[in-house]
N, C-alpha and C positions, 0 to 999 in steps of 0.2 A: 494498600489502596482499596477503598471501599466503593468501587464503581462497577457497573455492569460493562466490563470491557475484556476483550481477549487481545493479547499482544503477540504478534508474530515477528520474527526476525529472519533475514536471509541475506546471503552473499551472492551477487550476480556479476559474472564476468564472462561474456561470450554467449554460449547457447543455453545457459540455465533459464528456466521458465517456471513461474508459479502462478496458479490461479486459485483464488479464494472466492467461493460462492457466499454471498451475504443473505442471511435469512430476512424475511419480511420484518420491517421496522428497524433495520440496522443500517448504519452508515459506516464508511471507512475513512480513516485519515492516514495517508501514506507519507512517511518522512524519509527522504533520501539523505543519509548522513554524509559519507563521501561518495564520489563517483557520479554516474548518471545511468538512468534506465528509461524504459518506456513503460508508462502506467496507463493502460487503456488508451493507447496512442497519444498520450500526453508525455512530454519528455522533460521532467524536472531534473535539475542538476543538483550538485552538492549543496546541502543546506535548505533545499526547497521542500515544500510539502503540497499535497493535493488533498482536498476534501471531496469525497465521492458520495454524494447524497442521493442521486437519482439512479445510479448504476446498480445492478443486481450482483455484479461480480467485480473482482480486482484481478487484472491480468498483467503480470510483470514480466517483461522480456527485454532483450537487447542490452544487458548491463555491461558497463565498463568500470571495473574496480569499484562496484557499488555495494554499500551496506544499506539495507532497507528495513525500516520498521513499519508494520501495518497495525493500526489500532482499529479493531472491530468494535464499534460502539452502539449502544442503544440510542435510538433517535429520541431527542428530548421534545416533548409535546409543547 
């Protein structure tokens, strides 16, 4: 892949929590594969995704059997 992207993966079930600070000019795309979590107080379920273009961080909490991918992307002008 020839893109300016960082990819993170995590498993969340119960008390696990992750926070990712986004640098200036970056956006995040969060994809929940199976399960459910809370992403910045939004609750996507299995197969759902959220684009975070205004937020400066991604805060993932409250997972239930969740596998989550976070794509940290350069903002396209």
